[in-house]
C-alpha beads as a LAMMPS data file, in Angstrom:
LAMMPS data file: protein, C-alpha beads

454 atoms
453 bonds

1 atom types
1 bond types

-500.0 500.0 xlo xhi
-500.0 500.0 ylo yhi
-500.0 500.0 zlo zhi

Masses

1 110.0

Atoms # bond

1 1 1 -24.235 -75.613 26.911
2 1 1 -24.579 -74.525 23.253
3 1 1 -22.928 -71.790 21.157
4 1 1 -24.193 -69.766 18.258
5 1 1 -22.480 -67.161 16.097
6 1 1 -24.227 -64.013 14.928
7 1 1 -22.929 -61.245 12.488
8 1 1 -23.913 -57.639 12.110
9 1 1 -22.826 -54.348 10.566
10 1 1 -22.735 -51.507 13.034
11 1 1 -22.851 -47.759 12.660
12 1 1 -19.057 -47.825 12.292
13 1 1 -19.554 -49.281 8.846
14 1 1 -21.859 -46.396 7.989
15 1 1 -19.178 -44.012 9.252
16 1 1 -16.694 -45.618 6.861
17 1 1 -19.085 -45.026 3.958
18 1 1 -19.440 -41.352 4.942
19 1 1 -15.654 -40.986 5.038
20 1 1 -15.467 -42.468 1.567
21 1 1 -17.949 -39.914 0.249
22 1 1 -16.088 -37.005 1.836
23 1 1 -12.757 -38.148 0.421
24 1 1 -14.362 -38.570 -2.961
25 1 1 -15.540 -34.941 -2.904
26 1 1 -12.100 -33.651 -1.998
27 1 1 -9.976 -36.010 -4.045
28 1 1 -7.114 -34.555 -6.120
29 1 1 -8.898 -35.478 -9.329
30 1 1 -12.006 -33.598 -8.315
31 1 1 -12.081 -30.166 -9.963
32 1 1 -14.114 -28.667 -7.107
33 1 1 -11.284 -29.130 -4.645
34 1 1 -8.821 -27.333 -6.909
35 1 1 -11.282 -24.490 -7.366
36 1 1 -11.695 -24.129 -3.629
37 1 1 -7.948 -24.016 -3.104
38 1 1 -7.671 -21.429 -5.886
39 1 1 -10.354 -19.282 -4.233
40 1 1 -8.553 -19.548 -0.891
41 1 1 -5.294 -18.440 -2.546
42 1 1 -6.818 -15.438 -4.280
43 1 1 -8.915 -14.318 -1.298
44 1 1 -6.296 -14.772 1.405
45 1 1 -3.064 -13.995 -0.481
46 1 1 -3.322 -12.604 -3.999
47 1 1 -5.974 -9.899 -3.593
48 1 1 -4.656 -8.645 -0.213
49 1 1 -1.183 -8.324 -1.694
50 1 1 -2.541 -6.493 -4.740
51 1 1 -4.418 -4.089 -2.443
52 1 1 -1.307 -3.582 -0.334
53 1 1 0.677 -3.017 -3.530
54 1 1 -1.819 -0.400 -4.694
55 1 1 -1.665 1.389 -1.357
56 1 1 2.120 1.254 -1.411
57 1 1 2.252 2.659 -4.963
58 1 1 -0.087 5.442 -3.930
59 1 1 2.082 6.183 -0.911
60 1 1 5.215 6.255 -3.067
61 1 1 3.508 8.529 -5.596
62 1 1 2.332 10.933 -2.875
63 1 1 5.786 10.928 -1.357
64 1 1 7.332 11.685 -4.750
65 1 1 4.747 14.415 -5.313
66 1 1 5.502 16.074 -1.982
67 1 1 9.222 15.762 -2.595
68 1 1 8.807 17.217 -6.086
69 1 1 6.736 20.128 -4.772
70 1 1 9.328 20.790 -2.111
71 1 1 12.110 20.839 -4.692
72 1 1 10.071 23.076 -7.005
73 1 1 9.362 25.444 -4.127
74 1 1 13.074 25.556 -3.350
75 1 1 13.930 26.267 -7.009
76 1 1 11.326 29.036 -7.134
77 1 1 12.678 30.594 -3.932
78 1 1 16.239 30.509 -5.285
79 1 1 15.212 31.992 -8.647
80 1 1 13.136 34.710 -6.953
81 1 1 16.058 35.606 -4.703
82 1 1 18.367 35.929 -7.727
83 1 1 15.901 38.129 -9.615
84 1 1 15.519 40.314 -6.524
85 1 1 19.300 40.586 -6.330
86 1 1 19.474 41.738 -9.981
87 1 1 16.788 44.364 -9.570
88 1 1 18.204 45.483 -6.199
89 1 1 21.632 46.002 -7.783
90 1 1 20.052 47.966 -10.625
91 1 1 18.196 50.090 -8.098
92 1 1 21.446 50.654 -6.185
93 1 1 23.155 51.924 -9.361
94 1 1 20.150 54.162 -10.024
95 1 1 20.508 55.644 -6.535
96 1 1 24.252 56.159 -7.058
97 1 1 23.673 58.050 -10.312
98 1 1 20.904 60.073 -8.705
99 1 1 23.362 61.262 -6.070
100 1 1 26.395 61.564 -8.388
101 1 1 27.607 65.171 -8.170
102 1 1 29.571 64.982 -11.438
103 1 1 26.493 63.856 -13.373
104 1 1 24.303 66.523 -11.823
105 1 1 26.919 69.194 -12.483
106 1 1 27.205 68.188 -16.118
107 1 1 23.430 68.133 -16.569
108 1 1 23.213 71.668 -15.183
109 1 1 25.897 73.081 -17.480
110 1 1 24.683 76.217 -19.271
111 1 1 27.763 77.994 -20.552
112 1 1 31.191 77.012 -21.780
113 1 1 33.346 76.465 -24.775
114 1 1 32.772 73.813 -27.347
115 1 1 35.501 71.730 -25.788
116 1 1 33.843 72.083 -22.395
117 1 1 30.600 70.696 -23.734
118 1 1 32.442 67.871 -25.491
119 1 1 34.251 67.000 -22.287
120 1 1 30.956 67.204 -20.447
121 1 1 29.369 64.767 -22.876
122 1 1 32.306 62.389 -22.587
123 1 1 32.125 62.407 -18.791
124 1 1 28.466 61.466 -18.907
125 1 1 29.219 58.693 -21.414
126 1 1 32.021 57.392 -19.180
127 1 1 29.501 56.995 -16.386
128 1 1 27.483 54.769 -18.711
129 1 1 30.511 52.659 -19.561
130 1 1 31.176 52.218 -15.859
131 1 1 27.612 51.091 -15.154
132 1 1 27.135 48.748 -18.104
133 1 1 30.242 46.869 -16.981
134 1 1 27.725 45.008 -14.813
135 1 1 26.209 42.199 -16.864
136 1 1 22.705 42.847 -15.523
137 1 1 22.680 46.380 -17.010
138 1 1 21.829 46.555 -20.703
139 1 1 22.092 50.315 -21.092
140 1 1 21.585 53.683 -19.384
141 1 1 19.621 56.549 -20.869
142 1 1 19.366 60.110 -19.562
143 1 1 16.731 62.439 -20.980
144 1 1 17.207 66.167 -20.304
145 1 1 15.605 69.473 -21.187
146 1 1 18.985 71.212 -21.277
147 1 1 19.396 71.981 -24.973
148 1 1 22.960 73.155 -24.474
149 1 1 24.235 69.637 -23.935
150 1 1 25.491 67.478 -26.747
151 1 1 23.703 64.237 -27.432
152 1 1 25.450 60.859 -27.283
153 1 1 24.496 57.200 -26.734
154 1 1 23.557 58.020 -23.149
155 1 1 22.521 61.625 -23.104
156 1 1 19.326 62.397 -24.993
157 1 1 16.671 65.048 -24.855
158 1 1 13.157 64.571 -23.646
159 1 1 11.958 65.615 -27.062
160 1 1 13.773 62.582 -28.485
161 1 1 11.364 60.206 -26.733
162 1 1 9.168 58.673 -29.458
163 1 1 5.463 59.233 -29.325
164 1 1 3.447 56.392 -27.835
165 1 1 6.561 55.092 -26.113
166 1 1 5.259 52.455 -23.701
167 1 1 7.725 53.063 -20.918
168 1 1 7.282 56.843 -21.009
169 1 1 3.487 56.656 -21.189
170 1 1 3.452 54.268 -18.212
171 1 1 5.851 56.499 -16.318
172 1 1 3.586 59.515 -16.820
173 1 1 0.527 57.436 -16.007
174 1 1 1.998 56.235 -12.729
175 1 1 2.899 59.802 -11.795
176 1 1 5.686 58.748 -9.447
177 1 1 9.262 60.039 -9.470
178 1 1 10.518 56.451 -9.129
179 1 1 9.042 53.466 -10.975
180 1 1 9.897 49.968 -12.154
181 1 1 8.353 49.551 -15.585
182 1 1 8.087 46.374 -17.626
183 1 1 6.266 45.515 -20.827
184 1 1 6.363 43.182 -23.777
185 1 1 7.525 44.706 -27.053
186 1 1 5.734 42.889 -29.858
187 1 1 7.891 44.621 -32.481
188 1 1 11.099 43.084 -31.155
189 1 1 9.523 40.007 -29.589
190 1 1 11.247 40.783 -26.304
191 1 1 10.266 41.958 -22.870
192 1 1 11.679 45.140 -21.379
193 1 1 12.364 45.807 -17.712
194 1 1 13.668 49.194 -16.627
195 1 1 13.947 51.500 -13.647
196 1 1 12.876 55.099 -14.351
197 1 1 13.610 57.974 -11.982
198 1 1 13.247 61.748 -12.156
199 1 1 16.407 63.630 -11.345
200 1 1 14.602 66.042 -9.052
201 1 1 17.600 67.044 -6.956
202 1 1 19.431 70.315 -7.336
203 1 1 16.188 72.060 -8.167
204 1 1 15.549 70.114 -11.370
205 1 1 12.309 68.246 -12.025
206 1 1 12.260 67.244 -15.654
207 1 1 15.432 65.243 -16.361
208 1 1 14.792 61.497 -16.450
209 1 1 17.198 58.646 -15.690
210 1 1 16.328 55.283 -17.262
211 1 1 18.280 52.078 -16.480
212 1 1 17.474 49.163 -18.782
213 1 1 17.925 45.825 -17.052
214 1 1 19.232 43.028 -19.251
215 1 1 16.469 40.570 -20.158
216 1 1 19.024 37.762 -20.339
217 1 1 20.045 38.394 -16.721
218 1 1 16.438 37.774 -15.690
219 1 1 15.900 34.861 -18.050
220 1 1 19.082 33.100 -16.937
221 1 1 17.861 33.067 -13.343
222 1 1 14.673 31.252 -14.288
223 1 1 15.429 27.539 -14.111
224 1 1 13.860 25.227 -16.644
225 1 1 13.565 21.568 -15.714
226 1 1 11.636 19.316 -18.052
227 1 1 10.816 16.851 -15.250
228 1 1 9.707 19.521 -12.769
229 1 1 8.184 22.407 -14.662
230 1 1 8.546 25.811 -16.334
231 1 1 8.854 29.228 -14.681
232 1 1 7.115 32.463 -15.650
233 1 1 7.694 35.986 -14.344
234 1 1 4.628 38.242 -14.192
235 1 1 4.759 42.013 -13.604
236 1 1 2.452 44.067 -11.435
237 1 1 -0.062 44.142 -14.299
238 1 1 -0.183 40.320 -14.355
239 1 1 1.512 40.196 -17.754
240 1 1 4.202 37.633 -18.471
241 1 1 7.568 39.312 -19.090
242 1 1 9.928 36.315 -18.822
243 1 1 9.780 32.568 -19.406
244 1 1 12.248 29.770 -18.773
245 1 1 14.748 29.539 -21.665
246 1 1 14.790 26.743 -24.249
247 1 1 11.030 26.960 -24.541
248 1 1 9.515 26.943 -28.012
249 1 1 6.369 28.572 -26.645
250 1 1 8.036 31.422 -24.810
251 1 1 7.549 34.000 -27.576
252 1 1 3.882 33.054 -27.742
253 1 1 3.366 33.257 -23.992
254 1 1 5.236 36.518 -23.366
255 1 1 2.738 39.291 -22.778
256 1 1 0.019 36.762 -21.898
257 1 1 -2.169 37.474 -18.890
258 1 1 -1.689 35.484 -15.689
259 1 1 -5.248 34.169 -15.980
260 1 1 -3.967 31.740 -18.641
261 1 1 -2.449 29.695 -15.781
262 1 1 -5.542 29.704 -13.586
263 1 1 -6.698 26.239 -12.624
264 1 1 -3.320 24.684 -13.416
265 1 1 -0.813 23.257 -10.957
266 1 1 1.507 26.079 -10.010
267 1 1 3.902 27.144 -7.271
268 1 1 4.087 30.918 -6.801
269 1 1 6.418 33.346 -5.089
270 1 1 5.776 37.092 -4.814
271 1 1 8.960 39.115 -5.178
272 1 1 10.058 41.532 -2.517
273 1 1 11.321 43.869 -5.276
274 1 1 9.968 44.843 -7.714
275 1 1 6.787 45.114 -5.681
276 1 1 3.817 43.304 -7.210
277 1 1 5.930 40.991 -9.367
278 1 1 5.271 37.233 -9.118
279 1 1 7.412 34.278 -10.096
280 1 1 5.300 31.269 -10.999
281 1 1 6.280 27.674 -11.789
282 1 1 3.878 25.568 -13.827
283 1 1 4.840 22.026 -12.824
284 1 1 4.003 18.601 -14.127
285 1 1 3.143 15.454 -12.180
286 1 1 5.531 13.151 -13.967
287 1 1 7.276 11.312 -11.145
288 1 1 8.586 8.410 -13.225
289 1 1 12.186 9.322 -12.621
290 1 1 11.665 9.610 -8.867
291 1 1 9.539 6.525 -8.326
292 1 1 10.752 4.051 -10.952
293 1 1 13.442 2.480 -8.784
294 1 1 11.149 2.128 -5.777
295 1 1 8.296 0.781 -7.873
296 1 1 10.463 -1.771 -9.693
297 1 1 11.948 -2.981 -6.417
298 1 1 8.527 -3.341 -4.824
299 1 1 6.987 -5.076 -7.842
300 1 1 9.850 -7.577 -7.955
301 1 1 9.443 -8.237 -4.224
302 1 1 5.676 -8.635 -4.548
303 1 1 5.989 -11.018 -7.503
304 1 1 8.526 -13.070 -5.556
305 1 1 6.172 -13.186 -2.561
306 1 1 3.249 -14.237 -4.784
307 1 1 5.377 -16.937 -6.381
308 1 1 6.534 -18.281 -3.012
309 1 1 2.982 -18.238 -1.639
310 1 1 1.690 -19.989 -4.768
311 1 1 4.332 -22.679 -4.377
312 1 1 3.430 -23.009 -0.707
313 1 1 -0.266 -23.411 -1.544
314 1 1 0.613 -26.017 -4.173
315 1 1 2.742 -27.873 -1.635
316 1 1 -0.038 -27.831 0.944
317 1 1 -2.566 -28.933 -1.664
318 1 1 -0.314 -31.756 -2.801
319 1 1 0.333 -32.879 0.777
320 1 1 -3.358 -32.804 1.638
321 1 1 -4.355 -34.716 -1.469
322 1 1 -1.646 -37.312 -0.858
323 1 1 -2.898 -37.778 2.693
324 1 1 -6.468 -37.976 1.453
325 1 1 -5.427 -40.491 -1.159
326 1 1 -3.823 -42.640 1.557
327 1 1 -6.963 -42.366 3.646
328 1 1 -9.084 -43.251 0.647
329 1 1 -6.961 -46.282 -0.090
330 1 1 -7.124 -47.348 3.538
331 1 1 -10.876 -46.916 3.567
332 1 1 -11.193 -49.070 0.498
333 1 1 -9.251 -51.774 2.368
334 1 1 -11.506 -51.832 5.447
335 1 1 -11.450 -55.391 6.826
336 1 1 -13.864 -57.530 8.832
337 1 1 -13.546 -57.839 12.547
338 1 1 -15.419 -60.991 13.665
339 1 1 -16.625 -61.430 17.263
340 1 1 -18.043 -64.812 18.413
341 1 1 -20.178 -65.115 21.588
342 1 1 -20.534 -68.453 23.483
343 1 1 -22.823 -68.709 26.517
344 1 1 -23.227 -71.470 29.112
345 1 1 -26.959 -71.015 29.188
346 1 1 -27.242 -70.865 25.399
347 1 1 -28.347 -67.185 25.300
348 1 1 -26.045 -65.483 22.743
349 1 1 -28.158 -62.616 21.335
350 1 1 -28.480 -59.120 22.744
351 1 1 -25.073 -59.115 24.437
352 1 1 -23.312 -55.709 24.152
353 1 1 -19.620 -55.096 23.586
354 1 1 -17.497 -51.945 23.452
355 1 1 -14.889 -51.522 20.695
356 1 1 -12.226 -48.871 21.341
357 1 1 -8.870 -48.016 19.806
358 1 1 -7.164 -46.030 17.022
359 1 1 -7.273 -46.906 13.345
360 1 1 -4.430 -46.564 10.838
361 1 1 -5.462 -42.965 10.018
362 1 1 -5.187 -41.890 13.640
363 1 1 -8.941 -41.663 14.183
364 1 1 -10.274 -42.605 17.589
365 1 1 -12.854 -45.453 17.612
366 1 1 -15.209 -45.944 20.578
367 1 1 -18.503 -47.686 19.805
368 1 1 -20.901 -50.166 21.381
369 1 1 -22.146 -53.091 19.337
370 1 1 -24.661 -55.873 20.112
371 1 1 -24.702 -59.517 19.072
372 1 1 -27.327 -60.814 16.743
373 1 1 -29.427 -63.945 17.115
374 1 1 -26.541 -66.228 16.222
375 1 1 -24.132 -64.520 18.620
376 1 1 -21.833 -63.206 15.877
377 1 1 -20.666 -59.676 15.136
378 1 1 -19.127 -58.706 11.797
379 1 1 -17.624 -55.216 11.858
380 1 1 -15.979 -53.222 9.066
381 1 1 -12.847 -51.669 10.554
382 1 1 -9.805 -49.910 9.255
383 1 1 -6.542 -51.651 10.018
384 1 1 -5.476 -51.065 13.603
385 1 1 -5.459 -52.499 17.125
386 1 1 -8.685 -52.422 19.111
387 1 1 -9.764 -53.358 22.652
388 1 1 -13.014 -55.376 22.819
389 1 1 -14.762 -55.296 26.200
390 1 1 -18.011 -57.084 27.132
391 1 1 -20.468 -54.867 28.922
392 1 1 -21.261 -56.662 32.250
393 1 1 -24.479 -58.761 32.576
394 1 1 -25.711 -59.722 36.081
395 1 1 -26.051 -63.461 35.448
396 1 1 -22.664 -64.003 33.844
397 1 1 -19.144 -63.783 35.089
398 1 1 -17.668 -60.838 33.132
399 1 1 -14.893 -62.157 30.847
400 1 1 -11.590 -60.295 30.461
401 1 1 -11.258 -57.676 27.695
402 1 1 -9.326 -58.784 24.642
403 1 1 -7.142 -56.937 22.113
404 1 1 -7.631 -57.718 18.454
405 1 1 -5.381 -56.544 15.618
406 1 1 -7.060 -55.973 12.284
407 1 1 -4.629 -56.234 9.387
408 1 1 -5.087 -55.319 5.767
409 1 1 -6.366 -58.213 3.679
410 1 1 -7.230 -60.409 6.679
411 1 1 -10.195 -61.105 8.964
412 1 1 -9.501 -60.826 12.680
413 1 1 -11.570 -62.943 15.096
414 1 1 -12.101 -62.823 18.851
415 1 1 -14.152 -65.233 20.997
416 1 1 -15.963 -64.588 24.251
417 1 1 -17.490 -67.327 26.493
418 1 1 -20.019 -66.501 29.213
419 1 1 -20.184 -68.698 32.303
420 1 1 -23.187 -68.472 34.579
421 1 1 -22.565 -67.323 38.100
422 1 1 -22.668 -70.421 40.508
423 1 1 -24.002 -70.605 44.152
424 1 1 -24.522 -73.225 46.976
425 1 1 -27.737 -73.698 49.049
426 1 1 -27.409 -75.168 52.605
427 1 1 -30.833 -76.128 54.105
428 1 1 -31.227 -76.971 57.826
429 1 1 -34.602 -78.292 58.991
430 1 1 -35.456 -77.768 62.698
431 1 1 -38.453 -77.834 64.991
432 1 1 -39.820 -74.397 65.530
433 1 1 -40.310 -74.936 69.289
434 1 1 -37.457 -77.129 70.446
435 1 1 -35.142 -76.991 67.532
436 1 1 -35.033 -80.800 67.432
437 1 1 -37.478 -83.524 66.584
438 1 1 -40.145 -84.229 69.300
439 1 1 -41.289 -87.700 70.278
440 1 1 -41.234 -90.218 67.465
441 1 1 -41.076 -87.472 64.841
442 1 1 -38.086 -87.122 62.543
443 1 1 -36.632 -84.194 60.564
444 1 1 -35.164 -86.403 57.869
445 1 1 -36.813 -86.963 54.507
446 1 1 -38.150 -83.405 53.973
447 1 1 -38.272 -82.354 50.298
448 1 1 -37.581 -78.739 49.131
449 1 1 -37.830 -77.207 45.620
450 1 1 -35.897 -74.276 43.932
451 1 1 -37.810 -72.413 41.209
452 1 1 -36.762 -69.775 38.636
453 1 1 -38.943 -66.667 38.648
454 1 1 -41.683 -68.029 40.873

Bonds

1 1 1 2
2 1 2 3
3 1 3 4
4 1 4 5
5 1 5 6
6 1 6 7
7 1 7 8
8 1 8 9
9 1 9 10
10 1 10 11
11 1 11 12
12 1 12 13
13 1 13 14
14 1 14 15
15 1 15 16
16 1 16 17
17 1 17 18
18 1 18 19
19 1 19 20
20 1 20 21
21 1 21 22
22 1 22 23
23 1 23 24
24 1 24 25
25 1 25 26
26 1 26 27
27 1 27 28
28 1 28 29
29 1 29 30
30 1 30 31
31 1 31 32
32 1 32 33
33 1 33 34
34 1 34 35
35 1 35 36
36 1 36 37
37 1 37 38
38 1 38 39
39 1 39 40
40 1 40 41
41 1 41 42
42 1 42 43
43 1 43 44
44 1 44 45
45 1 45 46
46 1 46 47
47 1 47 48
48 1 48 49
49 1 49 50
50 1 50 51
51 1 51 52
52 1 52 53
53 1 53 54
54 1 54 55
55 1 55 56
56 1 56 57
57 1 57 58
58 1 58 59
59 1 59 60
60 1 60 61
61 1 61 62
62 1 62 63
63 1 63 64
64 1 64 65
65 1 65 66
66 1 66 67
67 1 67 68
68 1 68 69
69 1 69 70
70 1 70 71
71 1 71 72
72 1 72 73
73 1 73 74
74 1 74 75
75 1 75 76
76 1 76 77
77 1 77 78
78 1 78 79
79 1 79 80
80 1 80 81
81 1 81 82
82 1 82 83
83 1 83 84
84 1 84 85
85 1 85 86
86 1 86 87
87 1 87 88
88 1 88 89
89 1 89 90
90 1 90 91
91 1 91 92
92 1 92 93
93 1 93 94
94 1 94 95
95 1 95 96
96 1 96 97
97 1 97 98
98 1 98 99
99 1 99 100
100 1 100 101
101 1 101 102
102 1 102 103
103 1 103 104
104 1 104 105
105 1 105 106
106 1 106 107
107 1 107 108
108 1 108 109
109 1 109 110
110 1 110 111
111 1 111 112
112 1 112 113
113 1 113 114
114 1 114 115
115 1 115 116
116 1 116 117
117 1 117 118
118 1 118 119
119 1 119 120
120 1 120 121
121 1 121 122
122 1 122 123
123 1 123 124
124 1 124 125
125 1 125 126
126 1 126 127
127 1 127 128
128 1 128 129
129 1 129 130
130 1 130 131
131 1 131 132
132 1 132 133
133 1 133 134
134 1 134 135
135 1 135 136
136 1 136 137
137 1 137 138
138 1 138 139
139 1 139 140
140 1 140 141
141 1 141 142
142 1 142 143
143 1 143 144
144 1 144 145
145 1 145 146
146 1 146 147
147 1 147 148
148 1 148 149
149 1 149 150
150 1 150 151
151 1 151 152
152 1 152 153
153 1 153 154
154 1 154 155
155 1 155 156
156 1 156 157
157 1 157 158
158 1 158 159
159 1 159 160
160 1 160 161
161 1 161 162
162 1 162 163
163 1 163 164
164 1 164 165
165 1 165 166
166 1 166 167
167 1 167 168
168 1 168 169
169 1 169 170
170 1 170 171
171 1 171 172
172 1 172 173
173 1 173 174
174 1 174 175
175 1 175 176
176 1 176 177
177 1 177 178
178 1 178 179
179 1 179 180
180 1 180 181
181 1 181 182
182 1 182 183
183 1 183 184
184 1 184 185
185 1 185 186
186 1 186 187
187 1 187 188
188 1 188 189
189 1 189 190
190 1 190 191
191 1 191 192
192 1 192 193
193 1 193 194
194 1 194 195
195 1 195 196
196 1 196 197
197 1 197 198
198 1 198 199
199 1 199 200
200 1 200 201
201 1 201 202
202 1 202 203
203 1 203 204
204 1 204 205
205 1 205 206
206 1 206 207
207 1 207 208
208 1 208 209
209 1 209 210
210 1 210 211
211 1 211 212
212 1 212 213
213 1 213 214
214 1 214 215
215 1 215 216
216 1 216 217
217 1 217 218
218 1 218 219
219 1 219 220
220 1 220 221
221 1 221 222
222 1 222 223
223 1 223 224
224 1 224 225
225 1 225 226
226 1 226 227
227 1 227 228
228 1 228 229
229 1 229 230
230 1 230 231
231 1 231 232
232 1 232 233
233 1 233 234
234 1 234 235
235 1 235 236
236 1 236 237
237 1 237 238
238 1 238 239
239 1 239 240
240 1 240 241
241 1 241 242
242 1 242 243
243 1 243 244
244 1 244 245
245 1 245 246
246 1 246 247
247 1 247 248
248 1 248 249
249 1 249 250
250 1 250 251
251 1 251 252
252 1 252 253
253 1 253 254
254 1 254 255
255 1 255 256
256 1 256 257
257 1 257 258
258 1 258 259
259 1 259 260
260 1 260 261
261 1 261 262
262 1 262 263
263 1 263 264
264 1 264 265
265 1 265 266
266 1 266 267
267 1 267 268
268 1 268 269
269 1 269 270
270 1 270 271
271 1 271 272
272 1 272 273
273 1 273 274
274 1 274 275
275 1 275 276
276 1 276 277
277 1 277 278
278 1 278 279
279 1 279 280
280 1 280 281
281 1 281 282
282 1 282 283
283 1 283 284
284 1 284 285
285 1 285 286
286 1 286 287
287 1 287 288
288 1 288 289
289 1 289 290
290 1 290 291
291 1 291 292
292 1 292 293
293 1 293 294
294 1 294 295
295 1 295 296
296 1 296 297
297 1 297 298
298 1 298 299
299 1 299 300
300 1 300 301
301 1 301 302
302 1 302 303
303 1 303 304
304 1 304 305
305 1 305 306
306 1 306 307
307 1 307 308
308 1 308 309
309 1 309 310
310 1 310 311
311 1 311 312
312 1 312 313
313 1 313 314
314 1 314 315
315 1 315 316
316 1 316 317
317 1 317 318
318 1 318 319
319 1 319 320
320 1 320 321
321 1 321 322
322 1 322 323
323 1 323 324
324 1 324 325
325 1 325 326
326 1 326 327
327 1 327 328
328 1 328 329
329 1 329 330
330 1 330 331
331 1 331 332
332 1 332 333
333 1 333 334
334 1 334 335
335 1 335 336
336 1 336 337
337 1 337 338
338 1 338 339
339 1 339 340
340 1 340 341
341 1 341 342
342 1 342 343
343 1 343 344
344 1 344 345
345 1 345 346
346 1 346 347
347 1 347 348
348 1 348 349
349 1 349 350
350 1 350 351
351 1 351 352
352 1 352 353
353 1 353 354
354 1 354 355
355 1 355 356
356 1 356 357
357 1 357 358
358 1 358 359
359 1 359 360
360 1 360 361
361 1 361 362
362 1 362 363
363 1 363 364
364 1 364 365
365 1 365 366
366 1 366 367
367 1 367 368
368 1 368 369
369 1 369 370
370 1 370 371
371 1 371 372
372 1 372 373
373 1 373 374
374 1 374 375
375 1 375 376
376 1 376 377
377 1 377 378
378 1 378 379
379 1 379 380
380 1 380 381
381 1 381 382
382 1 382 383
383 1 383 384
384 1 384 385
385 1 385 386
386 1 386 387
387 1 387 388
388 1 388 389
389 1 389 390
390 1 390 391
391 1 391 392
392 1 392 393
393 1 393 394
394 1 394 395
395 1 395 396
396 1 396 397
397 1 397 398
398 1 398 399
399 1 399 400
400 1 400 401
401 1 401 402
402 1 402 403
403 1 403 404
404 1 404 405
405 1 405 406
406 1 406 407
407 1 407 408
408 1 408 409
409 1 409 410
410 1 410 411
411 1 411 412
412 1 412 413
413 1 413 414
414 1 414 415
415 1 415 416
416 1 416 417
417 1 417 418
418 1 418 419
419 1 419 420
420 1 420 421
421 1 421 422
422 1 422 423
423 1 423 424
424 1 424 425
425 1 425 426
426 1 426 427
427 1 427 428
428 1 428 429
429 1 429 430
430 1 430 431
431 1 431 432
432 1 432 433
433 1 433 434
434 1 434 435
435 1 435 436
436 1 436 437
437 1 437 438
438 1 438 439
439 1 439 440
440 1 440 441
441 1 441 442
442 1 442 443
443 1 443 444
444 1 444 445
445 1 445 446
446 1 446 447
447 1 447 448
448 1 448 449
449 1 449 450
450 1 450 451
451 1 451 452
452 1 452 453
453 1 453 454
């Protein structure tokens, strides 16, 4: 019996080299790995959060816009209702004076003493003082054709109406006994709003009652809010007759046509009375005051989330690189596992073994290796415990599997010895006919041979 040792490097060694190359590509000091982690962070975290932030900001802005429009619409409705109340009250006073028997009696007075006419004039003036006690009435004017009556601050004659008087020309142009007339007076820089009615009862058709509505009472009902917008009141001729107070441009815009606001962002409300009048709010889209708190809160939350995610990515990167560094170091310390084959018949090459187990990195190892001509196997292995099993061969008794522990800085060895399978041959020589020797013949001394392969 002779023994020979043979060494070899298996594919497991090649696998170790491949692992080294991979770890080298993804090492912490390799700039490519950091770039890849940065790309992963931006693609999976940063950009999605920025997109979500943009969508959220847009949602907040739209919500603020809708809320602002709703509030503006409410303000316009309230202002329109107040203006309607002012003009309705003025119309109610106009109706009361139209039906006032004392006024009509005084306007019809033809004869009497001087004192009678003075008393008559005073009674008419007292009616004016009663009416202008309401803050929405600026003044009352009555124009009559009765030349017997004495003039005062209220009672005037039709002939006293100046030529080219805008309100009177419009009243005649309309041709109605009852009209709401408004216009912008460039001479005074103010708008005028009045109710004009013919006193056609009691058989008269020429006397005219004019109630001047206070411009301030209209202007004070128009709310001005710098953050929401400015209100404008347009008459039935689409001319601006009132603008929100505290506006440097109001004197320039009064009398301007409604078309100047076309194409701009407005909220409109048509008044029930006067008919054809429109209240319009020109609003802005400055929602800073409404959205600042929400936006600041969201931005702070998003920055905190980005910071936490960045720290998490850094932690994962650090952990991965540390693990890779450990694996790299372990790979660099791969040790030799030496397997020695001894055979009874001297054949030590071409014998296969299976190596299985788990290395220090937790990787499963399961490979077949074959002895060389000298019966030795040299295998590069990571530290760990492995089970070495000889693959059965028909002529040998299969030896028991052996565990081998490969430690860092050392060479582990394991020996296998193959023993040939043994057998006994029992030969019985007999006569073919009788089974025993015949006559002087003998069965002893016969020679037999055993040959290998033939």
